[in-house]
C-alpha positions, 0 to 999 in steps of 0.5 A: 250080124246074123252071120256070126250067130249062124256060124256059132250055131253051126259050130255047136251043132257040128260038135253035137253031131260029132258026138 
């Protein structure tokens, strides 16, 4: 169940880095 939370955090972090 932690995989979903990690995936969400990783995607949000990627968006912040892409900026």
